[in-house]
TORPANU-937021 format. One record per atom (N, C-alpha, C): x, y, z; residue in one letter. Coordinates in steps of 0.2 Angstrom, whole numbers, plus 5000, padded with zeros to 4 digits. Example, Ala and Ser with C-alpha at 12.3 -4.5 7.8 and 13.67 -1.06 7.14 Angstrom:
<palos>
506649725039A
506249785039A
506649845039A
506449895035S
506849955036S
506450005039S
</palos>
This chain:
<palos>
500449945000M
500050005000M
500450065000M
500450114995S
500750174995S
500350224998S
500650275002I
500350325005I
500550395002I
500150445003K
500250515001K
500250555007K
500750585009V
500850615015V
500950695015V
500550725019C
500650795021C
501150805027C
501650835026V
502150845032V
502050915035V
501850915042I
501750975045I
502450985049I
502751045048I
503351055052I
503251105058I
503251085064A
503151135070A
503751175071A
503651235069A
504251285069A
504051345073A
503551345078A
503351405081A
503651415088A
504151375090G
504451375097G
504751445098G
504851455105S
505151525107S
505851525107S
506151465108G
506951455109G
507151485116G
506651475121R
506851505127R
507451465130R
507451405130R
507951365133R
508651365129R
508651405123M
509251415119M
509451485120M
509251525125G
509451585126G
509051635122G
508451625119G
508051665115G
508351665107G
508751615106L
509051615099L
508451585095L
508351605089N
507951575084N
508251515081N
508251455084K
508651405083K
508551375076K
507951375073I
507851345067I
508151375061I
508351445062V
508751475056V
509551475058V
509751455064Q
510451445066Q
510751405061Q
511351415059P
511751375054P
512051315058P
511951255055V
512251195057V
512451155051V
513051135051G
513251095045G
513251145039G
513251205040G
513351255034G
512651275031G
512151265035R
511451285032R
511051295038R
510451325037P
509951335043P
509651265045P
509551265051V
509251205054V
508651175050V
508151225049L
507551205046L
507651175039L
508151195035T
508251175028T
508451095028T
508751075033W
508950995033W
508250955032W
507750975036S
507150935035S
506750955029S
506751015027L
506451035021L
506750995015L
507350995014A
507750955009A
507550885009A
507550855015L
507350775015L
506650765013L
506150805015F
505450795013F
505350815006F
505650865004E
505650884997E
505750824992E
506250784994Q
506550734989Q
506150674990Q
505650664995S
505350604996S
504750594992S
504650544987P
504150544983P
503450534986P
503450504993A
502850494996A
502550564999A
502950614999V
502750685002V
502350724997V
501750734998D
501350774993D
501450854994D
501450875001E
501450945002E
501850945009E
502051005010I
502451025017I
502051095019I
501851095026I
501651155029I
502051165035I
502251235035I
502651255041I
502251295046I
502151275052A
501851315057A
502351365060A
502351425059A
502951475062A
502651515067A
503151545071A
502951595076A
502651655071A
502151695074E
501851745070E
502351795067E
502851815071E
503351865069E
503851835064E
503851775063Q
504351745059Q
504051715052Q
503451725051V
503151695045V
503451715039V
503651785038E
503951805032E
504651775031E
504951775037L
505651755037L
505651675034L
505251635037L
505251565035L
504951555028L
504451605026R
504251595019R
504751605014R
505251655016A
505851665011A
506251605011A
506451585017L
506851525018L
506651465014L
505951455014A
505651395011A
505551405004A
505651465001A
505451474994A
505751424989A
506351404990P
506551354984P
506251284985P
505851274990Y
505651204991Y
504851204988Y
504851174982G
504151174979G
503651134982G
503751094987K
503251054990K
502951094996K
503251154998V
502951195004V
502351235001V
501851215003T
501151245001T
500951305005T
501151305011A
500951355016A
501451365022A
501551425024V
501851445030V
501351485034V
501051455039V
500551475043V
500751505050V
500451555053A
500551575059A
500351535065A
500751505069G
500651465074G
500251495080G
500151455085G
499751485091G
500251485097G
499951485103N
500351495109N
500551425112N
500351375108S
500551305111S
500651265104S
501051205106R
501151165100R
500451135097R
499951125101A
499351095099A
499051155094A
499051215097A
498751265093A
499051275086A
499751275086S
500051285080S
499951225075S
499951165077V
499851105073V
499151105070V
498651135075S
497951135073S
497851185067S
498251235067R
498151285062R
498451265055R
499051225056A
499351195050A
498851135047A
498551105052L
498051045050L
497551075045L
497251135047A
496751165043A
496951185036A
497551195035A
497851205028A
498051145024A
497951085027A
498151025024A
497651005019A
497950975013S
497450955008S
497050895010S
496450895007S
496050835008S
496250775004S
496750785000R
496950724995R
497450684998R
497750705004V
498250655007V
497950605011V
498350545011S
498050495015S
498350495023S
498950525023H
499250525030H
499550595031H
499550615038I
499850675040I
500450655045I
501050685043A
501650675048A
501750745051A
501950745057V
502150805061V
502850795063V
503250845062H
503950845063H
504150905066H
504650905071D
504950965075D
505450995070D
505351055069A
505851095065A
506551085068A
506551085075A
507251075078A
507551005078A
507350965074R
507650895073R
507950895066R
508550925065P
508750925058P
509150855056P
509150805061L
509550745059L
509150685057L
508550695056L
508150635053L
508450615047L
508650545047S
508950515041S
508450495036S
508750485030S
508250465025S
508050395026S
508550355029A
508350285030A
507850275035A
507850315041D
507350315046D
506650335043D
506650385039W
506050415036W
505750365031W
506150325027Q
505850275023Q
505550215027Q
505950195032A
505650145037A
505050165040A
504950235042L
504350255045L
503750255040L
503950275034L
503350275029L
503150205028L
503550155028A
503350085027A
502950065033A
503150075039A
502750055045A
502050095045A
502050155043A
501450195043A
500950165038A
501150135033A
500650105028A
500350045031A
500650015036K
500349955039K
500049965046K
500050035048A
499850045055A
499250095055A
498650065056P
498050105056P
497950155061P
498350145067G
498350185072G
498950235072G
499350235067G
499950275067G
500550255069G
501050285068V
501750265070V
502150325072V
502650315077I
503050365079I
503750345079I
504250395077L
504950375078L
505150385085L
505550345088A
505750345095A
506450315096A
506650325102A
507350305104A
507250275111A
507650225113R
507650185119R
508150225124R
507950235130P
508350275135P
508950225136P
509550255136S
510150215138S
510450225145S
510150285148D
510350295155D
509850265160D
510050255166S
509650235171S
509050285172S
508450265173V
507950315173V
507550315180V
507550375183K
507250375190K
506650425190K
506150415195S
505650455196S
505850495202S
505550555203I
505650595209I
505050615212I
505050625219G
504450645222G
504350715223G
503850735226E
503650805226E
504150845230E
504550805235D
505050835239D
505750845235D
505750825229G
506350835225G
506850775226G
506750725230Y
507150675231Y
506950615226Y
507450575225L
507350515221L
506850475224L
506350445220K
505850405222K
505950335220K
505950315214E
506050245212E
506450245205E
506750185204A
507050175198A
506450145193A
506450165187L
505950145182L
506350095177L
505950045175D
506149995170D
506250025163D
506850045161R
506950075155R
506750035149R
506749965150N
506549925145N
505849935143N
505449965147S
504749975145S
504650045143S
505150085143L
505050155141L
505350175134L
505050225131L
505350255125L
505350335126L
505850355122L
505850435121L
505550445114L
504950475115A
504650495109A
504950545105A
505050535098Q
505350585094Q
504850605088Q
505050635083T
504650645077T
505150635071T
504750615065P
504050625064P
503650575067P
502950595068Q
502450555070Q
501950555064Q
501750495062I
501350495056I
500650455058I
500150485055F
499450455057F
499050465050F
498550415050P
498050425045P
497750495045P
497650525040A
497350595040A
496750605044A
496250555043A
495650565046A
495650555054A
496150505056L
496250495063L
496550555066L
497050585063L
497350645067L
496850705067L
496450715062R
495950765062R
495450755067R
495250685068E
494750675074E
495050685080E
495750675081A
496050695088A
496050765089A
496150805084Y
496250875084Y
495550915085Y
495050875084A
494350895085A
494150895092A
494550865097M
494350865104M
494350935107M
494150935113D
494051005117D
494751035118D
494751095119S
495451135120S
495851115126S
495451095131A
495851075137A
496251005136A
495950965132T
496250895130T
496850915125T
496750955121L
497250975116L
497851005120L
497751045124E
498251085128E
498651035132E
498350985135S
498650935139S
499050885136S
499050875129A
499450825126A
500150855124A
500650815126T
501350835124T
501550825117T
501150785114D
501350775106D
500750745103D
500750735097E
500250705093E
500050635095E
500550595097A
500450525099A
499950525106A
500150565110A
499750575116A
499050595115A
498950635110L
498250655108L
497850605104L
498250575100V
497850515096V
497750455100V
498150445105A
498050385110A
497350395114A
497150465114K
496450475118K
495850455114K
495950445107T
495450415103T
495350345104T
495850305107G
495850235108G
496250205103G
496550235098A
496950205093A
497650175096A
497850125093R
498450085096R
499050105091R
499550145094I
500050175090I
500650135090I
500950125085R
501650085084R
502150135085R
502750105086Y
503350145086Y
503950115082Y
504350155080L
504950125076L
505550155079L
506050115081Q
506650135084Q
507150175079Q
507350235080A
507750265076A
508450235075A
508650225069A
509350195068A
509850245069A
509750305068E
510250365068E
510050415073E
510550445076P
510350505081P
509850555078P
509350575082N
508850615079N
508550665085N
509050685089F
508850725095F
508650795093F
508250825097K
507950885096K
508450945099K
508550995095L
509051045097L
508651085103L
508851085109T
508551115114T
508951175117T
509551155118F
510051205121F
510551225116F
510951285117A
511351305113A
511951255111A
512151215116A
512651165115A
512451115110A
511751105109D
511551055104D
511751065097D
511851135096L
512051145089L
512751115087L
513151115092A
513851085091A
513751015090A
513350985094L
513250915094L
512950895087L
512450935085A
512150915078A
512750925073A
513150975073E
513650985068E
514150925068E
514250895074A
514750845074A
514450785071A
513750775072E
513450715069E
513450715062E
513250775059L
513250785052L
513950775049L
514450795053R
515150785050R
515350705050R
515050675055R
515150595055R
514850565049R
514250595047R
513850565042R
514150595035R
514650635035G
514850665029G
514450715025G
514050745029C
513450785026C
513550865027C
514150885028L
514250955029L
514250995022L
513851045022M
513851085016M
514351145016M
514951125013A
515551165014A
515451235010A
515051225004D
514951285000D
514351325001D
513951305006S
513351335007S
513451415009S
512951455006P
513051525008P
512751535015P
512451485018F
512051495025F
512651485030F
513151515031D
513651505036D
513651555041D
513051595041S
512951645046S
512251665046S
511951705050L
511251725050L
511151785045L
511051775039P
510951835035P
510351875035P
510351935033A
509751965032A
509251935028A
508551945028M
508151905025M
508251905017M
508451955013P
508451945006P
508951895004P
509451875008A
509951825007A
509651755006A
509051745009F
508851675009F
508651655003F
508551694998G
508351674991G
508951654987G
509551654989Q
510151644985Q
510351574983Q
510051524986T
510251464985T
509651414983T
509851364979A
509351304978A
509451254984A
509051204983L
509051154988L
509751114989L
509851094995D
510451054996D
510250984998D
510750944999A
510650875001A
510350865008A
509950815009P
509650805015P
510050765020P
509850775027A
510150735032A
510150655030A
510650625031G
510650555029G
511150545023G
511350595020C
511750595014C
512450565016C
512850545011K
513450525012K
513950565007K
514050625009L
514450675005L
515150675007L
515550695003T
516250715005T
516150785007T
516650815011E
516550875014E
516550935009E
516750915002D
516650974997D
516050964993D
515550914996G
514950904993G
514950864986G
515450834985L
515450794978L
515150724979L
514750704974R
514550634973R
514650614966R
514750544966I
514850514959I
514350454958I
514150454952G
513650404951G
513850364944G
513650294944W
513850254938W
513150224936W
513150224929G
512550194926G
512750154920G
512350104919W
512450054913W
511750034910W
511750024904D
511149994901D
511349954894D
510949914892I
511049874886I
510349864883I
510249874876H
509649854873H
509849814867H
509349774865R
509349724860R
509249764853R
509649744848L
509549774841L
508949734837L
508549774834A
507949744830A
507849784824A
507649744819A
507449774812A
506849824813A
506849874809G
506249924809G
506249974815G
506849974818R
506850024824R
507450074822R
507350144824P
507850194823P
508450184828P
509050204826L
509550194831L
509750264833L
509550274840L
509650344843L
510150334849L
510750374849L
511250374854L
511350444856L
511250454862G
511450524865G
510950574861G
510350554859G
509850604856G
510050614849G
510550574846V
510750584839V
510450524835V
510150534829A
509950484825A
510550464820A
510650394821I
511250374817I
511050324812I
511250334806P
510950284800P
511250214801P
510750164801H
510950094802H
510350054800H
510549994798H
509949954796H
509549924801H
509749924807V
509349904813V
509449954819V
508949954823G
508950004829G
508849964835G
508850004841L
508749974848L
508049964849L
507849914853L
507249894855L
507149914862L
506549944863G
506349964870G
505749994871G
505450004877H
504850034878H
504850104876H
505350144877S
505450214875S
505750204868S
506150264866D
506550264860D
507150214861D
507350194867A
507850144868A
508550174867A
508650244869D
509250274868D
509750254874D
510150194873V
510450164878V
510950214881V
511250254878L
511750304881L
511350354886L
510850384884L
510450424888L
510250384894L
510050324893H
509750284899H
510350274904H
510850254902A
511450244906A
511650314910A
511550364906L
511750434909L
511250454914L
510550434913I
510050454918I
510150414924I
510350344924D
510450304930D
511050334933D
511550354930A
512150384933A
512050444937A
511650494934L
511450554938L
510950534944L
510450494943L
510050474949L
510450444954L
510850394952G
511250364957G
511750414961G
512050454958A
512450504961A
512050544966A
511450564965A
511050604969A
510650554974A
510750494974A
510350444978A
509550454977A
509350464971L
508650484969L
508350424966L
508550364967G
508250304964G
508550284957G
508250254952D
508450234946D
507950254940D
508150244934I
507750254929I
507050224929I
507050154931G
506450114932G
505950144937G
506250174942S
505750204947S
505450264945S
505750304941H
505450364938H
505150364932H
505350314927F
505050304921F
504950234919F
504450204923P
504450124922P
504250104915P
504450044913D
504350024907D
503649994906D
503249994911N
502549964910N
502050024911N
502350084910D
501950144911D
501750164903D
501150164901P
501050184894P
501250264892P
501350304898R
501550374896R
502250374893R
502650324894F
503350324892F
503450274886F
502850254883R
502950214877R
503150254871R
503750234868G
504050274863G
504250344865G
504350354871A
504650424874A
505250444871A
505350504870D
506050534868D
506450534874D
507050494874S
507450494880S
507750564882S
507750604877R
508050674879R
507550714884R
506850694883L
506450724888L
506550694895L
506650624895L
506750594901L
507450624905L
507950634901L
508550664903L
508450734906L
508050774902R
507850844905R
507450834912R
507050794912Q
506650784918Q
507150764924Q
507550724922T
508050694927T
508550754930T
508750794925H
509150854926H
508750904931H
508050914930E
507650954934E
507550924941E
507550864942L
507550824948L
508150844952L
508750834949L
509350854952L
509450924954L
509250974950T
509251044951T
508851064957T
508151034957K
507751044962K
507951024969K
508350964969A
508650944975A
509350974977A
509551024973G
510151064975G
510751034972G
510750994967W
511350964964W
511550994958W
512151004956R
512451034950R
512850984947R
512750974940I
513250924937I
513850954935I
514450924937I
515050944935I
515350914929I
515350854928N
515550824921N
515250754920N
515250734914I
515050664912I
515550634908I
515650564910D
516050524906D
515750464904D
515650454897A
515250394895A
515550354890A
515350294889T
515650244884T
515050204881T
515050204874V
514550164871V
514950104868V
514650044869I
515049984867I
514549954861I
514849964855A
514449934849A
514949904844A
514749854841E
515149824836E
515049864829E
514449874828Q
514249914822Q
513649964824Q
513650014821P
514050054816P
514650084819P
515050114815R
515650154818R
515350214821R
515550234827L
515250294830L
515650354830L
516350344828Q
516750394829Q
516550464825Q
516250454819P
515950514816P
515350554820P
515050514825Y
514550544828Y
514650564835Y
515250554837R
515450574844R
515350644846R
515550694842Q
515450764843Q
514750784843Q
514350754839L
513650774839L
513350744845L
513450684847M
513150654854M
513450704860M
514050724859R
514250764865R
513950824865R
513850864860E
513450924860E
512750914861E
512450864859S
511750844861S
511650844868S
512050804872V
512050784879V
512150854883V
512650894880A
512850954884A
512251004883A
511851004878A
511351054877A
510751034882A
510650964882E
510050944887E
510250954894E
510850954896L
511050964903L
511251034904L
511251074899Q
511451144900Q
512151154902Q
512551114899L
513351114901L
513751134895L
514351154896A
514751164890A
514951094887A
515051084881P
515251024878P
515950994881P
516351044884Q
516951024887Q
516850984893Q
516250984896A
516050944902A
515850874900A
515750864894I
515450794892I
516050754888I
516150694890S
516550654886S
516150584884S
516250574878I
515850514875I
516350474871I
516450414873K
516950364870K
516550314866K
516850284861A
516550224858A
517050164858A
516850104860K
517250044860K
516849984856K
517249944854T
516849874851T
516949824856T
516649764855A
516749714860A
517249654857A
517549674852E
518049634849E
517749564847E
517149574844G
516749514842G
516549464847G
516549484853L
516349444859L
515649454861L
515249404863G
514649404866G
514149434862G
513549454865E
512949474861E
513149544857E
513549584861I
513749644857I
514149634851I
514649584852G
515149564847G
514749534841G
514149504842R
513749464837R
513249514834R
513349584836Q
512849634834Q
512149624835Q
512049594841E
511349584844E
511149634848E
511649674851A
511449724856A
511949784856A
511849834859I
512249894861I
512149914868I
512749924871A
512749944878A
513050004879A
512950034885A
513350104887A
513450104894A
513950134896Q
514150154903Q
514250224904Q
514050254910A
514150324911A
514350334918A
514750384919L
514950414926L
514750484926L
514450504932A
514250574933A
514550604939A
514850654939L
515050694945L
514650754946L
514350754952I
513950814954I
514150844961I
513950904962R
514050934968R
513450964971R
513350954978G
512850974982G
512951044985G
</palos>
């Protein structure tokens, strides 16, 4: 079962325990805290929309910060409590979503793996599911006199985190309760539990702590460094005036495995059978030949390998997940259009292509006369200089299906920067 999710980001906190700092726009890992979550949810296919509940005086600030993220449909003024803020965001949520997730803006460390696992669990949990951690310290209760009262069994305790995901109708039912009930709930799980729903939990595989005190910023920075996620080239290395928030596109989300200079490399490979009555298209260039490549689309094996290399570098899936060969929309599709859409996906996710190196393996025809045309075609589709594109041609020396002129294959490497 696939689900369609609206993510509500609770961002209306006062920052009182952080000395009054507006923690969600504080830089951590080279970018504002809030944008780590925005980038992760923006790239998630299951997320249909994102709504931010902001402190009233920060609505315009966060609206500017969220401008590059296309899935953000609203930034609403929150209330005097978490429940009031989420309730206002809930009113702005679309009726087309099946589930609603609520996430703390001050949790920038949510990993992609934990988010994917949570989505899978939510699809099978009619009462909802929350992300949580097990306490590792000994847990005590204290009496009214301030002295230790008793040791609690930590094996039966959880530290509730976010995101917390619920079927949309169930969360709306919970938020329809009276104001006293709403204000007494410490999180969505506590409120939904009052409906009688049984809520599951998923133990977080990666640290996902909430930034509460000023020292937590340094701890989050250290965790992002451990993951290799620092955005060395981000312009968000200080707290700029509001106009500066529009300077950048999206960056990679928490959970990434970046080098410190933001570089990623991806590899793609494809092979297509040759068949009579088909055109031979390579790199978007029509090449005269008595047979062509067979496939659901135009079977441009070079562009297909390149698409996989780009998607792989950005960890955005593969060509089959975006352009499935059983989808009639892509029957006979021009692979140049698929490459353009792939480029748009990367650009939207904050990636810039540095260079491409590709090899076509074909016994016939000779491709040397067409290499420059292919190079220029690919460069035009990716809005790069031809000098950033390398296309080589090799034969299989008569070996295998390629050597027997039954197929043509291609390999591609892509270097991108976040």
